[in-house]
N, CA, C, O and the ligand as a Tripos MOL2 file, in Angstrom:
@<TRIPOS>MOLECULE
protein
  265   263    67     0     0
PROTEIN
NO_CHARGES

@<TRIPOS>ATOM
      1 N         -32.6170  -43.1690  -32.6360 N.3       1 MET1
      2 CA        -34.0170  -43.4180  -32.2510 C.3       1 MET1
      3 C         -34.4890  -44.7410  -32.8420 C.2       1 MET1
      4 O         -34.1480  -45.0900  -33.9720 O.2       1 MET1
      5 N         -35.2690  -45.4610  -32.0690 N.am      2 ALA2
      6 CA        -35.7730  -46.7530  -32.5240 C.3       2 ALA2
      7 C         -36.7760  -46.5770  -33.6540 C.2       2 ALA2
      8 O         -37.5030  -45.5850  -33.7050 O.2       2 ALA2
      9 N         -36.8070  -47.5330  -34.5440 N.am      3 ALA3
     10 CA        -37.7510  -47.5060  -35.6500 C.3       3 ALA3
     11 C         -38.8550  -48.5290  -35.4260 C.2       3 ALA3
     12 O         -38.6570  -49.5520  -34.7700 O.2       3 ALA3
     13 N         -40.0280  -48.2270  -35.9880 N.am      4 CYS4
     14 CA        -41.1670  -49.1340  -35.9480 C.3       4 CYS4
     15 C         -40.8220  -50.4420  -36.6680 C.2       4 CYS4
     16 O         -40.1510  -50.4310  -37.7000 O.2       4 CYS4
     17 N         -41.2820  -51.5570  -36.1200 N.am      5 THR5
     18 CA        -41.0100  -52.8350  -36.7780 C.3       5 THR5
     19 C         -41.9600  -53.0950  -37.9400 C.2       5 THR5
     20 O         -41.7270  -53.9970  -38.7450 O.2       5 THR5
     21 N         -43.0560  -52.2880  -38.0320 N.am      6 GLN6
     22 CA        -44.0440  -52.4990  -39.0860 C.3       6 GLN6
     23 C         -43.7930  -51.6010  -40.2990 C.2       6 GLN6
     24 O         -44.1320  -51.9620  -41.4260 O.2       6 GLN6
     25 N         -43.2070  -50.4510  -40.0650 N.am      7 CYS7
     26 CA        -42.9100  -49.5220  -41.1450 C.3       7 CYS7
     27 C         -41.5820  -48.8480  -40.8220 C.2       7 CYS7
     28 O         -40.8890  -49.2670  -39.8940 O.2       7 CYS7
     29 N         -41.2180  -47.8150  -41.5710 N.am      8 SER8
     30 CA        -39.9090  -47.2030  -41.3620 C.3       8 SER8
     31 C         -39.9660  -45.9440  -40.4910 C.2       8 SER8
     32 O         -38.9540  -45.2700  -40.2980 O.2       8 SER8
     33 N         -41.1660  -45.6300  -39.9650 N.am      9 ALA9
     34 CA        -41.2970  -44.4440  -39.1270 C.3       9 ALA9
     35 C         -40.6370  -44.6680  -37.7680 C.2       9 ALA9
     36 O         -40.3860  -45.8060  -37.3700 O.2       9 ALA9
     37 N         -40.3580  -43.5690  -37.0610 N.am     10 SER10
     38 CA        -39.7530  -43.6910  -35.7440 C.3      10 SER10
     39 C         -40.7760  -44.2210  -34.7490 C.2      10 SER10
     40 O         -41.9530  -43.8680  -34.8140 O.2      10 SER10
     41 N         -40.3300  -45.0580  -33.8380 N.am     11 ALA11
     42 CA        -41.2170  -45.7010  -32.8740 C.3      11 ALA11
     43 C         -41.5480  -44.7650  -31.7180 C.2      11 ALA11
     44 O         -40.7100  -43.9700  -31.2910 O.2      11 ALA11
     45 N         -42.7790  -44.8670  -31.2150 N.am     12 VAL12
     46 CA        -43.1890  -44.0640  -30.0610 C.3      12 VAL12
     47 C         -43.4620  -44.9270  -28.8320 C.2      12 VAL12
     48 O         -43.4070  -44.4440  -27.7010 O.2      12 VAL12
     49 N         -43.7550  -46.2030  -29.0590 N.am     13 ILE13
     50 CA        -43.9470  -47.1130  -27.9300 C.3      13 ILE13
     51 C         -43.2690  -48.4540  -28.1980 C.2      13 ILE13
     52 O         -42.9180  -48.7960  -29.3270 O.2      13 ILE13
     53 N         -43.1040  -49.1900  -27.1080 N.am     14 GLU14
     54 CA        -42.5370  -50.5200  -27.1970 C.3      14 GLU14
     55 C         -43.5400  -51.4710  -26.5370 C.2      14 GLU14
     56 O         -43.8760  -51.3010  -25.3650 O.2      14 GLU14
     57 N         -44.0150  -52.4620  -27.2780 N.am     15 ASP15
     58 CA        -44.9780  -53.4300  -26.7610 C.3      15 ASP15
     59 C         -44.2330  -54.4700  -25.9350 C.2      15 ASP15
     60 O         -43.3950  -55.2080  -26.4540 O.2      15 ASP15
     61 N         -44.5520  -54.5190  -24.6280 N.am     16 LEU16
     62 CA        -43.8250  -55.4090  -23.7270 C.3      16 LEU16
     63 C         -44.4930  -56.7750  -23.5960 C.2      16 LEU16
     64 O         -43.9970  -57.6370  -22.8700 O.2      16 LEU16
     65 N         -45.6030  -56.9790  -24.2840 N.am     17 ASP17
     66 CA        -46.3040  -58.2610  -24.2050 C.3      17 ASP17
     67 C         -45.6870  -59.3260  -25.1070 C.2      17 ASP17
     68 O         -46.0640  -60.4960  -25.0430 O.2      17 ASP17
     69 N         -44.7500  -58.9220  -25.9350 N.am     18 VAL18
     70 CA        -44.0950  -59.8730  -26.8250 C.3      18 VAL18
     71 C         -42.5990  -59.8800  -26.5400 C.2      18 VAL18
     72 O         -42.0370  -58.8890  -26.0730 O.2      18 VAL18
     73 N         -41.9660  -61.0100  -26.8280 N.am     19 GLN19
     74 CA        -40.5230  -61.1320  -26.6700 C.3      19 GLN19
     75 C         -39.8820  -61.4560  -28.0070 C.2      19 GLN19
     76 O         -40.2840  -62.4220  -28.6560 O.2      19 GLN19
     77 N         -38.8960  -60.6770  -28.4400 N.am     20 PRO20
     78 CA        -38.4420  -59.4400  -27.7840 C.3      20 PRO20
     79 C         -39.4790  -58.3320  -27.9430 C.2      20 PRO20
     80 O         -40.3000  -58.3890  -28.8590 O.2      20 PRO20
     81 N         -39.4580  -57.3150  -27.0620 N.am     21 PRO21
     82 CA        -40.3890  -56.1950  -27.1740 C.3      21 PRO21
     83 C         -40.3950  -55.6010  -28.5750 C.2      21 PRO21
     84 O         -39.3450  -55.4180  -29.1920 O.2      21 PRO21
     85 N         -41.5950  -55.3030  -29.0670 N.am     22 GLN22
     86 CA        -41.7660  -54.8410  -30.4460 C.3      22 GLN22
     87 C         -42.0660  -53.3540  -30.4540 C.2      22 GLN22
     88 O         -42.9220  -52.8850  -29.7030 O.2      22 GLN22
     89 N         -41.3660  -52.6110  -31.3000 N.am     23 THR23
     90 CA        -41.5620  -51.1660  -31.3710 C.3      23 THR23
     91 C         -42.6450  -50.8160  -32.3810 C.2      23 THR23
     92 O         -42.7950  -51.4810  -33.4060 O.2      23 THR23
     93 N         -43.4000  -49.7580  -32.0760 N.am     24 TRP24
     94 CA        -44.5090  -49.3170  -32.9310 C.3      24 TRP24
     95 C         -44.4390  -47.8080  -33.1410 C.2      24 TRP24
     96 O         -44.1690  -47.0500  -32.2090 O.2      24 TRP24
     97 N         -44.6860  -47.3870  -34.3760 N.am     25 SER25
     98 CA        -44.8250  -45.9590  -34.6420 C.3      25 SER25
     99 C         -46.2120  -45.5190  -34.1940 C.2      25 SER25
    100 O         -47.0800  -46.3550  -33.9450 O.2      25 SER25
    101 N         -46.4230  -44.2170  -34.0920 N.am     26 LEU26
    102 CA        -47.7260  -43.7220  -33.6540 C.3      26 LEU26
    103 C         -48.8270  -44.1400  -34.6310 C.2      26 LEU26
    104 O         -49.9300  -44.4930  -34.2130 O.2      26 LEU26
    105 N         -48.5300  -44.0990  -35.9120 N.am     27 GLY27
    106 CA        -49.5240  -44.4860  -36.9150 C.3      27 GLY27
    107 C         -49.9300  -45.9460  -36.7930 C.2      27 GLY27
    108 O         -51.1180  -46.2660  -36.8130 O.2      27 GLY27
    109 N         -48.9570  -46.8240  -36.6670 N.am     28 CYS28
    110 CA        -49.2440  -48.2490  -36.5690 C.3      28 CYS28
    111 C         -49.9260  -48.5640  -35.2450 C.2      28 CYS28
    112 O         -50.8430  -49.3840  -35.2080 O.2      28 CYS28
    113 N         -49.4990  -47.9340  -34.1650 N.am     29 ALA29
    114 CA        -50.1040  -48.1640  -32.8610 C.3      29 ALA29
    115 C         -51.5470  -47.6710  -32.8530 C.2      29 ALA29
    116 O         -52.4220  -48.3130  -32.2720 O.2      29 ALA29
    117 N         -51.7960  -46.5320  -33.4960 N.am     30 THR30
    118 CA        -53.1560  -46.0000  -33.5900 C.3      30 THR30
    119 C         -54.0510  -46.9510  -34.3650 C.2      30 THR30
    120 O         -55.2160  -47.1370  -34.0130 O.2      30 THR30
    121 N         -53.5210  -47.5490  -35.4080 N.am     31 ALA31
    122 CA        -54.2870  -48.5140  -36.1970 C.3      31 ALA31
    123 C         -54.6860  -49.7100  -35.3370 C.2      31 ALA31
    124 O         -55.7900  -50.2380  -35.4740 O.2      31 ALA31
    125 N         -53.7990  -50.1280  -34.4640 N.am     32 ARG32
    126 CA        -54.1130  -51.2380  -33.5570 C.3      32 ARG32
    127 C         -55.2410  -50.8540  -32.6010 C.2      32 ARG32
    128 O         -56.1340  -51.6560  -32.3290 O.2      32 ARG32
    129 N         -55.1930  -49.6130  -32.0890 N.am     33 VAL33
    130 CA        -56.2440  -49.1350  -31.1800 C.3      33 VAL33
    131 C         -57.5690  -49.0830  -31.9190 C.2      33 VAL33
    132 O         -58.5900  -49.5320  -31.3980 O.2      33 VAL33
    133 N         -57.5630  -48.5380  -33.1300 N.am     34 ARG34
    134 CA        -58.7770  -48.4340  -33.9480 C.3      34 ARG34
    135 C         -59.3480  -49.8110  -34.2640 C.2      34 ARG34
    136 O         -60.5630  -49.9760  -34.3770 O.2      34 ARG34
    137 N         -58.4830  -50.7780  -34.4020 N.am     35 ALA35
    138 CA        -58.9160  -52.1350  -34.7320 C.3      35 ALA35
    139 C         -59.4150  -52.8880  -33.4960 C.2      35 ALA35
    140 O         -59.8600  -54.0320  -33.5890 O.2      35 ALA35
    141 N         -59.3330  -52.2270  -32.3380 N.am     36 GLY36
    142 CA        -59.8130  -52.8610  -31.1140 C.3      36 GLY36
    143 C         -58.8030  -53.8010  -30.4890 C.2      36 GLY36
    144 O         -59.1620  -54.6480  -29.6710 O.2      36 GLY36
    145 N         -57.5490  -53.6610  -30.8650 N.am     37 ASP37
    146 CA        -56.5090  -54.5350  -30.3280 C.3      37 ASP37
    147 C         -55.3090  -53.7090  -29.8650 C.2      37 ASP37
    148 O         -54.1980  -53.8730  -30.3690 O.2      37 ASP37
    149 N         -55.5500  -52.8120  -28.8900 N.am     38 PRO38
    150 CA        -54.4760  -51.9070  -28.4660 C.3      38 PRO38
    151 C         -53.4160  -52.6110  -27.6190 C.2      38 PRO38
    152 O         -53.6920  -53.6170  -26.9640 O.2      38 PRO38
    153 N         -52.2250  -52.0740  -27.6440 N.am     39 MET39
    154 CA        -51.1810  -52.5370  -26.7500 C.3      39 MET39
    155 C         -51.4200  -51.9080  -25.3800 C.2      39 MET39
    156 O         -51.4510  -50.6840  -25.2480 O.2      39 MET39
    157 N         -51.5880  -52.7450  -24.3730 N.am     40 ILE40
    158 CA        -51.8610  -52.2560  -23.0230 C.3      40 ILE40
    159 C         -50.5870  -52.2240  -22.1820 C.2      40 ILE40
    160 O         -50.3270  -51.2700  -21.4480 O.2      40 ILE40
    161 N         -49.8170  -53.2720  -22.3080 N.am     41 ASN41
    162 CA        -48.5700  -53.3600  -21.5570 C.3      41 ASN41
    163 C         -47.4430  -52.8500  -22.4470 C.2      41 ASN41
    164 O         -46.8300  -53.5990  -23.2070 O.2      41 ASN41
    165 N         -47.1890  -51.5360  -22.3230 N.am     42 TYR42
    166 CA        -46.2120  -50.9210  -23.2160 C.3      42 TYR42
    167 C         -45.3450  -49.9160  -22.4630 C.2      42 TYR42
    168 O         -45.6660  -49.5010  -21.3490 O.2      42 TYR42
    169 N         -44.2580  -49.5430  -23.0910 N.am     43 ARG43
    170 CA        -43.3900  -48.5060  -22.5490 C.3      43 ARG43
    171 C         -43.3440  -47.3790  -23.5740 C.2      43 ARG43
    172 O         -43.0990  -47.6090  -24.7580 O.2      43 ARG43
    173 N         -43.5860  -46.1500  -23.0980 N.am     44 SER44
    174 CA        -43.5530  -45.0080  -23.9910 C.3      44 SER44
    175 C         -42.1130  -44.6180  -24.2930 C.2      44 SER44
    176 O         -41.2770  -44.5370  -23.3930 O.2      44 SER44
    177 N         -41.8350  -44.3760  -25.5730 N.am     45 LEU45
    178 CA        -40.4830  -44.0110  -25.9780 C.3      45 LEU45
    179 C         -40.3220  -42.5130  -26.1870 C.2      45 LEU45
    180 O         -39.2190  -42.0280  -26.4380 O.2      45 LEU45
    181 N         -41.4380  -41.7760  -26.0810 N.am     46 ASN46
    182 CA        -41.3300  -40.3290  -26.2060 C.3      46 ASN46
    183 C         -42.0170  -39.6520  -25.0200 C.2      46 ASN46
    184 O         -42.9670  -40.1970  -24.4570 O.2      46 ASN46
    185 N         -41.5560  -38.5130  -24.6560 N.am     47 ARG47
    186 CA        -42.0310  -37.8690  -23.4450 C.3      47 ARG47
    187 C         -43.4670  -37.3630  -23.5610 C.2      47 ARG47
    188 O         -44.1650  -37.2360  -22.5550 O.2      47 ARG47
    189 N         -43.9070  -37.0760  -24.7840 N.am     48 ASP48
    190 CA        -45.2500  -36.5380  -24.9610 C.3      48 ASP48
    191 C         -46.3340  -37.5910  -24.7610 C.2      48 ASP48
    192 O         -47.4970  -37.2640  -24.5210 O.2      48 ASP48
    193 N         -45.9440  -38.8460  -24.8630 N.am     49 SER49
    194 CA        -46.8760  -39.9430  -24.6280 C.3      49 SER49
    195 C         -48.1430  -39.8170  -25.4730 C.2      49 SER49
    196 O         -49.2550  -39.9480  -24.9620 O.2      49 SER49
    197 N         -47.9640  -39.5610  -26.7670 N.am     50 ASP50
    198 CA        -49.1030  -39.4100  -27.6710 C.3      50 ASP50
    199 C         -49.9800  -40.6520  -27.6770 C.2      50 ASP50
    200 O         -51.2050  -40.5620  -27.7550 O.2      50 ASP50
    201 N         -49.3440  -41.8020  -27.5940 N.am     51 TYR51
    202 CA        -50.1110  -43.0520  -27.6400 C.3      51 TYR51
    203 C         -51.0670  -43.1440  -26.4580 C.2      51 TYR51
    204 O         -52.1830  -43.6410  -26.6080 O.2      51 TYR51
    205 N         -50.6470  -42.6720  -25.2820 N.am     52 ALA52
    206 CA        -51.5060  -42.7110  -24.0980 C.3      52 ALA52
    207 C         -52.7850  -41.9190  -24.3290 C.2      52 ALA52
    208 O         -53.8600  -42.3230  -23.8850 O.2      52 ALA52
    209 N         -52.6690  -40.7830  -25.0290 N.am     53 HIS53
    210 CA        -53.8480  -39.9650  -25.3280 C.3      53 HIS53
    211 C         -54.7890  -40.6980  -26.2850 C.2      53 HIS53
    212 O         -56.0080  -40.6720  -26.1130 O.2      53 HIS53
    213 N         -54.2210  -41.3390  -27.2730 N.am     54 ILE54
    214 CA        -55.0350  -42.0990  -28.2310 C.3      54 ILE54
    215 C         -55.6910  -43.2840  -27.5400 C.2      54 ILE54
    216 O         -56.8550  -43.6020  -27.7850 O.2      54 ILE54
    217 N         -54.9270  -43.9270  -26.6790 N.am     55 LEU55
    218 CA        -55.4460  -45.0770  -25.9540 C.3      55 LEU55
    219 C         -56.6030  -44.6540  -25.0500 C.2      55 LEU55
    220 O         -57.5910  -45.3750  -24.9090 O.2      55 LEU55
    221 N         -56.4670  -43.4830  -24.4450 N.am     56 ALA56
    222 CA        -57.4930  -43.0000  -23.5190 C.3      56 ALA56
    223 C         -58.7320  -42.4930  -24.2580 C.2      56 ALA56
    224 O         -59.8580  -42.6870  -23.8010 O.2      56 ALA56
    225 N         -58.5140  -41.8410  -25.4020 N.am     57 GLY57
    226 CA        -59.6310  -41.1960  -26.0650 C.3      57 GLY57
    227 C         -60.0500  -41.8320  -27.3700 C.2      57 GLY57
    228 O         -61.1150  -41.5050  -27.8940 O.2      57 GLY57
    229 N         -59.2480  -42.7280  -27.9100 N.am     58 GLY58
    230 CA        -59.5200  -43.2470  -29.2360 C.3      58 GLY58
    231 C         -60.2110  -44.5950  -29.2530 C.2      58 GLY58
    232 O         -60.5070  -45.1370  -30.3170 O.2      58 GLY58
    233 N         -60.4680  -45.1320  -28.0770 N.am     59 SER59
    234 CA        -61.1050  -46.4430  -28.0420 C.3      59 SER59
    235 C         -62.1660  -46.4720  -26.9520 C.2      59 SER59
    236 O         -61.9550  -45.9540  -25.8550 O.2      59 SER59
    237 N         -63.2900  -47.0700  -27.2530 N.am     60 THR60
    238 CA        -64.3470  -47.2020  -26.2510 C.3      60 THR60
    239 C         -64.2600  -48.5500  -25.5350 C.2      60 THR60
    240 O         -65.0530  -48.8620  -24.6470 O.2      60 THR60
    241 N         -63.2740  -49.3280  -25.9510 N.am     61 GLN61
    242 CA        -63.1310  -50.6570  -25.3750 C.3      61 GLN61
    243 C         -62.6370  -50.5860  -23.9200 C.2      61 GLN61
    244 O         -61.7180  -49.8290  -23.6090 O.2      61 GLN61
    245 N         -63.2400  -51.3620  -23.0570 N.am     62 VAL62
    246 CA        -62.8230  -51.4180  -21.6730 C.3      62 VAL62
    247 C         -61.5290  -52.2350  -21.5880 C.2      62 VAL62
    248 O         -61.3720  -53.2510  -22.2650 O.2      62 VAL62
    249 N         -60.6230  -51.7720  -20.7510 N.am     63 LEU63
    250 CA        -59.3770  -52.4860  -20.6040 C.3      63 LEU63
    251 C         -59.6250  -53.8950  -20.0710 C.2      63 LEU63
    252 O         -60.4100  -54.0810  -19.1400 O.2      63 LEU63
    253 N         -58.9610  -54.8780  -20.6570 N.am     64 PRO64
    254 CA        -59.2300  -56.2780  -20.2860 C.3      64 PRO64
    255 C         -58.7060  -56.6670  -18.9140 C.2      64 PRO64
    256 O         -59.1020  -57.6980  -18.3710 O.2      64 PRO64
    257 N         -57.8110  -55.8470  -18.3410 N.am     65 PHE65
    258 CA        -57.2450  -56.1840  -17.0400 C.3      65 PHE65
    259 C         -57.6710  -55.1410  -16.0100 C.2      65 PHE65
    260 O         -57.9910  -54.0070  -16.3660 O.2      65 PHE65
    261 N         -57.6740  -55.5130  -14.7720 N.am     66 GLY66
    262 CA        -57.9770  -54.5940  -13.6840 C.3      66 GLY66
    263 C         -59.4360  -54.6960  -13.3120 C.2      66 GLY66
    264 O         -59.8930  -53.9950  -12.4080 O.2      66 GLY66
    265 ZN        -45.1310  -48.1230  -38.0560 Zn       67 ZN67
@<TRIPOS>BOND
     1     1     2 1
     2     2     3 1
     3     3     4 2
     4     3     5 am
     5     5     6 1
     6     6     7 1
     7     7     8 2
     8     7     9 am
     9     9    10 1
    10    10    11 1
    11    11    12 2
    12    11    13 am
    13    13    14 1
    14    14    15 1
    15    15    16 2
    16    15    17 am
    17    17    18 1
    18    18    19 1
    19    19    20 2
    20    19    21 am
    21    21    22 1
    22    22    23 1
    23    23    24 2
    24    23    25 am
    25    25    26 1
    26    26    27 1
    27    27    28 2
    28    27    29 am
    29    29    30 1
    30    30    31 1
    31    31    32 2
    32    31    33 am
    33    33    34 1
    34    34    35 1
    35    35    36 2
    36    35    37 am
    37    37    38 1
    38    38    39 1
    39    39    40 2
    40    39    41 am
    41    41    42 1
    42    42    43 1
    43    43    44 2
    44    43    45 am
    45    45    46 1
    46    46    47 1
    47    47    48 2
    48    47    49 am
    49    49    50 1
    50    50    51 1
    51    51    52 2
    52    51    53 am
    53    53    54 1
    54    54    55 1
    55    55    56 2
    56    55    57 am
    57    57    58 1
    58    58    59 1
    59    59    60 2
    60    59    61 am
    61    61    62 1
    62    62    63 1
    63    63    64 2
    64    63    65 am
    65    65    66 1
    66    66    67 1
    67    67    68 2
    68    67    69 am
    69    69    70 1
    70    70    71 1
    71    71    72 2
    72    71    73 am
    73    73    74 1
    74    74    75 1
    75    75    76 2
    76    75    77 am
    77    77    78 1
    78    78    79 1
    79    79    80 2
    80    79    81 am
    81    81    82 1
    82    82    83 1
    83    83    84 2
    84    83    85 am
    85    85    86 1
    86    86    87 1
    87    87    88 2
    88    87    89 am
    89    89    90 1
    90    90    91 1
    91    91    92 2
    92    91    93 am
    93    93    94 1
    94    94    95 1
    95    95    96 2
    96    95    97 am
    97    97    98 1
    98    98    99 1
    99    99   100 2
   100    99   101 am
   101   101   102 1
   102   102   103 1
   103   103   104 2
   104   103   105 am
   105   105   106 1
   106   106   107 1
   107   107   108 2
   108   107   109 am
   109   109   110 1
   110   110   111 1
   111   111   112 2
   112   111   113 am
   113   113   114 1
   114   114   115 1
   115   115   116 2
   116   115   117 am
   117   117   118 1
   118   118   119 1
   119   119   120 2
   120   119   121 am
   121   121   122 1
   122   122   123 1
   123   123   124 2
   124   123   125 am
   125   125   126 1
   126   126   127 1
   127   127   128 2
   128   127   129 am
   129   129   130 1
   130   130   131 1
   131   131   132 2
   132   131   133 am
   133   133   134 1
   134   134   135 1
   135   135   136 2
   136   135   137 am
   137   137   138 1
   138   138   139 1
   139   139   140 2
   140   139   141 am
   141   141   142 1
   142   142   143 1
   143   143   144 2
   144   143   145 am
   145   145   146 1
   146   146   147 1
   147   147   148 2
   148   147   149 am
   149   149   150 1
   150   150   151 1
   151   151   152 2
   152   151   153 am
   153   153   154 1
   154   154   155 1
   155   155   156 2
   156   155   157 am
   157   157   158 1
   158   158   159 1
   159   159   160 2
   160   159   161 am
   161   161   162 1
   162   162   163 1
   163   163   164 2
   164   163   165 am
   165   165   166 1
   166   166   167 1
   167   167   168 2
   168   167   169 am
   169   169   170 1
   170   170   171 1
   171   171   172 2
   172   171   173 am
   173   173   174 1
   174   174   175 1
   175   175   176 2
   176   175   177 am
   177   177   178 1
   178   178   179 1
   179   179   180 2
   180   179   181 am
   181   181   182 1
   182   182   183 1
   183   183   184 2
   184   183   185 am
   185   185   186 1
   186   186   187 1
   187   187   188 2
   188   187   189 am
   189   189   190 1
   190   190   191 1
   191   191   192 2
   192   191   193 am
   193   193   194 1
   194   194   195 1
   195   195   196 2
   196   195   197 am
   197   197   198 1
   198   198   199 1
   199   199   200 2
   200   199   201 am
   201   201   202 1
   202   202   203 1
   203   203   204 2
   204   203   205 am
   205   205   206 1
   206   206   207 1
   207   207   208 2
   208   207   209 am
   209   209   210 1
   210   210   211 1
   211   211   212 2
   212   211   213 am
   213   213   214 1
   214   214   215 1
   215   215   216 2
   216   215   217 am
   217   217   218 1
   218   218   219 1
   219   219   220 2
   220   219   221 am
   221   221   222 1
   222   222   223 1
   223   223   224 2
   224   223   225 am
   225   225   226 1
   226   226   227 1
   227   227   228 2
   228   227   229 am
   229   229   230 1
   230   230   231 1
   231   231   232 2
   232   231   233 am
   233   233   234 1
   234   234   235 1
   235   235   236 2
   236   235   237 am
   237   237   238 1
   238   238   239 1
   239   239   240 2
   240   239   241 am
   241   241   242 1
   242   242   243 1
   243   243   244 2
   244   243   245 am
   245   245   246 1
   246   246   247 1
   247   247   248 2
   248   247   249 am
   249   249   250 1
   250   250   251 1
   251   251   252 2
   252   251   253 am
   253   253   254 1
   254   254   255 1
   255   255   256 2
   256   255   257 am
   257   257   258 1
   258   258   259 1
   259   259   260 2
   260   259   261 am
   261   261   262 1
   262   262   263 1
   263   263   264 2
@<TRIPOS>SUBSTRUCTURE
     1 MET1         2 RESIDUE 1 A MET
     2 ALA2         6 RESIDUE 1 A ALA
     3 ALA3        10 RESIDUE 1 A ALA
     4 CYS4        14 RESIDUE 1 A CYS
     5 THR5        18 RESIDUE 1 A THR
     6 GLN6        22 RESIDUE 1 A GLN
     7 CYS7        26 RESIDUE 1 A CYS
     8 SER8        30 RESIDUE 1 A SER
     9 ALA9        34 RESIDUE 1 A ALA
    10 SER10       38 RESIDUE 1 A SER
    11 ALA11       42 RESIDUE 1 A ALA
    12 VAL12       46 RESIDUE 1 A VAL
    13 ILE13       50 RESIDUE 1 A ILE
    14 GLU14       54 RESIDUE 1 A GLU
    15 ASP15       58 RESIDUE 1 A ASP
    16 LEU16       62 RESIDUE 1 A LEU
    17 ASP17       66 RESIDUE 1 A ASP
    18 VAL18       70 RESIDUE 1 A VAL
    19 GLN19       74 RESIDUE 1 A GLN
    20 PRO20       78 RESIDUE 1 A PRO
    21 PRO21       82 RESIDUE 1 A PRO
    22 GLN22       86 RESIDUE 1 A GLN
    23 THR23       90 RESIDUE 1 A THR
    24 TRP24       94 RESIDUE 1 A TRP
    25 SER25       98 RESIDUE 1 A SER
    26 LEU26      102 RESIDUE 1 A LEU
    27 GLY27      106 RESIDUE 1 A GLY
    28 CYS28      110 RESIDUE 1 A CYS
    29 ALA29      114 RESIDUE 1 A ALA
    30 THR30      118 RESIDUE 1 A THR
    31 ALA31      122 RESIDUE 1 A ALA
    32 ARG32      126 RESIDUE 1 A ARG
    33 VAL33      130 RESIDUE 1 A VAL
    34 ARG34      134 RESIDUE 1 A ARG
    35 ALA35      138 RESIDUE 1 A ALA
    36 GLY36      142 RESIDUE 1 A GLY
    37 ASP37      146 RESIDUE 1 A ASP
    38 PRO38      150 RESIDUE 1 A PRO
    39 MET39      154 RESIDUE 1 A MET
    40 ILE40      158 RESIDUE 1 A ILE
    41 ASN41      162 RESIDUE 1 A ASN
    42 TYR42      166 RESIDUE 1 A TYR
    43 ARG43      170 RESIDUE 1 A ARG
    44 SER44      174 RESIDUE 1 A SER
    45 LEU45      178 RESIDUE 1 A LEU
    46 ASN46      182 RESIDUE 1 A ASN
    47 ARG47      186 RESIDUE 1 A ARG
    48 ASP48      190 RESIDUE 1 A ASP
    49 SER49      194 RESIDUE 1 A SER
    50 ASP50      198 RESIDUE 1 A ASP
    51 TYR51      202 RESIDUE 1 A TYR
    52 ALA52      206 RESIDUE 1 A ALA
    53 HIS53      210 RESIDUE 1 A HIS
    54 ILE54      214 RESIDUE 1 A ILE
    55 LEU55      218 RESIDUE 1 A LEU
    56 ALA56      222 RESIDUE 1 A ALA
    57 GLY57      226 RESIDUE 1 A GLY
    58 GLY58      230 RESIDUE 1 A GLY
    59 SER59      234 RESIDUE 1 A SER
    60 THR60      238 RESIDUE 1 A THR
    61 GLN61      242 RESIDUE 1 A GLN
    62 VAL62      246 RESIDUE 1 A VAL
    63 LEU63      250 RESIDUE 1 A LEU
    64 PRO64      254 RESIDUE 1 A PRO
    65 PHE65      258 RESIDUE 1 A PHE
    66 GLY66      262 RESIDUE 1 A GLY
    67 ZN67       265 GROUP 0 **** ****
């Protein structure tokens, strides 16, 4: 299983906006959402898609695209 590039936890998403794609654990990804800088263009690495739920419910910020 892939590991987060910010800490040693297992990664749940891969940020596709950077090259090479950067892996994030749920904790680190949640911190980004809370900080108002969520990863929008990402690939989920787990079937439960926990990050999608946090992205949908954890931020009041309107998506910058679309
Ligand atoms: Zn992490």
